[in-house]
C-alpha positions as a LaTeX table, in Angstrom:
\begin{tabular}{lrrr}
\hline
Residue & $x$ (\AA) & $y$ (\AA) & $z$ (\AA) \\
\hline
Unk1 & 43.22 & $-76.93$ & $-22.03$ \\
Unk2 & 43.63 & $-73.34$ & $-21.21$ \\
Unk3 & 39.63 & $-71.43$ & $-21.97$ \\
Unk4 & 39.08 & $-68.06$ & $-21.36$ \\
Unk5 & 35.29 & $-67.02$ & $-22.37$ \\
Unk6 & 34.85 & $-63.00$ & $-22.69$ \\
Unk7 & 31.84 & $-60.86$ & $-21.97$ \\
Unk8 & 30.47 & $-58.12$ & $-22.01$ \\
Unk9 & 31.89 & $-56.12$ & $-24.33$ \\
Unk10 & 29.45 & $-53.00$ & $-26.95$ \\
Unk11 & 29.23 & $-49.81$ & $-27.33$ \\
Unk12 & 28.62 & $-46.61$ & $-25.36$ \\
Unk13 & 29.31 & $-43.15$ & $-25.87$ \\
Unk14 & 31.76 & $-40.97$ & $-24.47$ \\
Unk15 & 31.41 & $-41.03$ & $-20.96$ \\
Unk16 & 29.98 & $-44.25$ & $-20.00$ \\
Unk17 & 31.10 & $-47.17$ & $-18.87$ \\
Unk18 & 31.50 & $-50.95$ & $-19.48$ \\
Unk19 & 32.12 & $-54.15$ & $-17.71$ \\
Unk20 & 34.35 & $-56.81$ & $-19.30$ \\
Unk21 & 34.43 & $-60.25$ & $-18.03$ \\
Unk22 & 36.73 & $-63.51$ & $-18.61$ \\
Unk23 & 36.22 & $-66.81$ & $-17.18$ \\
Unk24 & 39.16 & $-68.86$ & $-17.03$ \\
Unk25 & 39.34 & $-72.29$ & $-17.26$ \\
Unk26 & 41.93 & $-75.59$ & $-16.95$ \\
Unk27 & 44.48 & $-73.88$ & $-15.19$ \\
Unk28 & 46.54 & $-75.47$ & $-13.59$ \\
Unk29 & 48.32 & $-73.09$ & $-11.13$ \\
Unk30 & 46.44 & $-71.80$ & $-8.47$ \\
Unk31 & 47.68 & $-68.36$ & $-8.83$ \\
Unk32 & 49.20 & $-66.06$ & $-11.99$ \\
Unk33 & 48.41 & $-63.43$ & $-14.02$ \\
Unk34 & 45.18 & $-62.40$ & $-15.53$ \\
Unk35 & 44.50 & $-58.77$ & $-17.52$ \\
Unk36 & 43.38 & $-57.16$ & $-20.45$ \\
Unk37 & 45.06 & $-56.51$ & $-23.35$ \\
Unk38 & 43.88 & $-54.41$ & $-26.31$ \\
Unk39 & 44.46 & $-53.66$ & $-30.21$ \\
Unk40 & 43.16 & $-50.51$ & $-32.07$ \\
Unk41 & 42.42 & $-50.91$ & $-35.88$ \\
Unk42 & 46.24 & $-50.16$ & $-37.25$ \\
Unk43 & 48.10 & $-49.95$ & $-33.74$ \\
Unk44 & 50.24 & $-52.25$ & $-31.67$ \\
Unk45 & 48.40 & $-54.30$ & $-29.03$ \\
Unk46 & 48.77 & $-52.84$ & $-25.34$ \\
Unk47 & 48.33 & $-53.58$ & $-22.11$ \\
Unk48 & 45.80 & $-52.43$ & $-20.53$ \\
Unk49 & 45.41 & $-54.15$ & $-17.09$ \\
Unk50 & 46.51 & $-57.42$ & $-14.81$ \\
Unk51 & 45.89 & $-58.24$ & $-11.82$ \\
Unk52 & 48.18 & $-61.65$ & $-9.72$ \\
Unk53 & 45.26 & $-63.71$ & $-8.62$ \\
Unk54 & 47.22 & $-65.24$ & $-5.67$ \\
Unk55 & 47.83 & $-61.37$ & $-3.79$ \\
Unk56 & 45.94 & $-59.23$ & $-5.90$ \\
Unk57 & 48.45 & $-57.33$ & $-7.01$ \\
Unk58 & 47.55 & $-54.78$ & $-10.06$ \\
Unk59 & 48.93 & $-52.91$ & $-12.19$ \\
Unk60 & 47.66 & $-50.02$ & $-15.04$ \\
Unk61 & 48.69 & $-48.06$ & $-18.29$ \\
Unk62 & 48.45 & $-44.65$ & $-17.05$ \\
Unk63 & 45.63 & $-43.93$ & $-20.00$ \\
Unk64 & 43.51 & $-45.97$ & $-18.34$ \\
Unk65 & 45.02 & $-45.15$ & $-14.08$ \\
Unk66 & 41.84 & $-43.79$ & $-12.76$ \\
Unk67 & 39.16 & $-45.21$ & $-15.16$ \\
Unk68 & 39.02 & $-48.75$ & $-15.26$ \\
Unk69 & 39.47 & $-51.03$ & $-12.34$ \\
Unk70 & 40.09 & $-54.79$ & $-12.41$ \\
Unk71 & 39.23 & $-57.04$ & $-9.93$ \\
Unk72 & 38.98 & $-61.02$ & $-9.92$ \\
Unk73 & 36.14 & $-63.28$ & $-8.25$ \\
Unk74 & 37.70 & $-65.27$ & $-4.46$ \\
Unk75 & 38.26 & $-68.35$ & $-6.50$ \\
Unk76 & 41.06 & $-66.63$ & $-8.87$ \\
Unk77 & 39.44 & $-67.75$ & $-11.77$ \\
Unk78 & 37.62 & $-64.78$ & $-13.39$ \\
Unk79 & 39.04 & $-61.56$ & $-14.06$ \\
Unk80 & 36.30 & $-58.06$ & $-14.02$ \\
Unk81 & 37.55 & $-54.96$ & $-16.20$ \\
Unk82 & 35.52 & $-51.74$ & $-15.10$ \\
Unk83 & 35.30 & $-49.32$ & $-17.76$ \\
Unk84 & 34.02 & $-45.44$ & $-16.33$ \\
Unk85 & 34.87 & $-41.83$ & $-18.42$ \\
Unk86 & 35.22 & $-44.23$ & $-21.51$ \\
Unk87 & 36.77 & $-42.23$ & $-24.18$ \\
Unk88 & 36.77 & $-43.31$ & $-27.69$ \\
Unk89 & 40.57 & $-44.16$ & $-28.21$ \\
Unk90 & 39.24 & $-46.58$ & $-25.76$ \\
Unk91 & 37.71 & $-48.03$ & $-28.64$ \\
Unk92 & 39.84 & $-51.08$ & $-29.36$ \\
Unk93 & 38.74 & $-55.22$ & $-29.22$ \\
Unk94 & 39.59 & $-56.32$ & $-26.26$ \\
Unk95 & 41.29 & $-59.34$ & $-25.35$ \\
Unk96 & 41.82 & $-61.43$ & $-22.13$ \\
Unk97 & 44.77 & $-62.73$ & $-21.34$ \\
Unk98 & 46.37 & $-64.88$ & $-19.17$ \\
Unk99 & 49.96 & $-66.34$ & $-17.53$ \\
Unk100 & 48.98 & $-69.79$ & $-16.78$ \\
Unk101 & 52.63 & $-71.70$ & $-15.60$ \\
Unk102 & 54.14 & $-67.80$ & $-13.77$ \\
Unk103 & 53.17 & $-64.65$ & $-12.29$ \\
Unk104 & 56.21 & $-62.30$ & $-14.29$ \\
Unk105 & 53.58 & $-59.79$ & $-13.34$ \\
Unk106 & 55.10 & $-59.31$ & $-9.96$ \\
Unk107 & 58.56 & $-58.81$ & $-11.24$ \\
Unk108 & 57.50 & $-57.21$ & $-15.17$ \\
Unk109 & 54.24 & $-55.59$ & $-14.40$ \\
Unk110 & 52.42 & $-55.90$ & $-17.52$ \\
Unk111 & 55.22 & $-56.36$ & $-19.63$ \\
Unk112 & 54.88 & $-57.56$ & $-23.13$ \\
Unk113 & 52.07 & $-59.37$ & $-24.99$ \\
Unk114 & 54.74 & $-62.42$ & $-25.31$ \\
Unk115 & 54.61 & $-62.47$ & $-21.23$ \\
Unk116 & 50.98 & $-64.01$ & $-21.63$ \\
Unk117 & 51.02 & $-67.78$ & $-22.32$ \\
Unk118 & 47.14 & $-68.14$ & $-23.18$ \\
Unk119 & 45.01 & $-65.16$ & $-24.73$ \\
Unk120 & 41.08 & $-65.01$ & $-25.60$ \\
Unk121 & 39.43 & $-64.46$ & $-28.94$ \\
Unk122 & 38.73 & $-60.88$ & $-28.00$ \\
Unk123 & 35.21 & $-58.55$ & $-27.39$ \\
Unk124 & 35.27 & $-55.40$ & $-28.46$ \\
Unk125 & 34.38 & $-52.54$ & $-27.70$ \\
Unk126 & 33.68 & $-49.16$ & $-28.91$ \\
Unk127 & 33.51 & $-45.49$ & $-27.77$ \\
Unk128 & 31.25 & $-42.95$ & $-29.67$ \\
Unk129 & 31.98 & $-39.17$ & $-29.30$ \\
\hline
\end{tabular}
């Protein structure tokens, strides 16, 4: 059974930084696509950043490109999201996502939420102005 444990959310002022972590266990494929989606109140879920754990290819939404960096540990079971220059519009619940038995991100990029079979419980990020 795949489990995702997220950590690192919190409150910060605009311009500040936060680092999110997501540790995955129970993965049966050696490589897959892992990353982060977010959802703000009243808005749809949107992709933030995704990484292919087998080779390190990364994908970012335009809204975070240049400010956020996704990375992974050597084993490919933990991904990190370094968020710099945070803005109030980054306020949202951030969810760790994993495809699990595929690597569709190599073809479709970040893709739609339905591309990901496993979701974490979410960690709140609040940015005040």
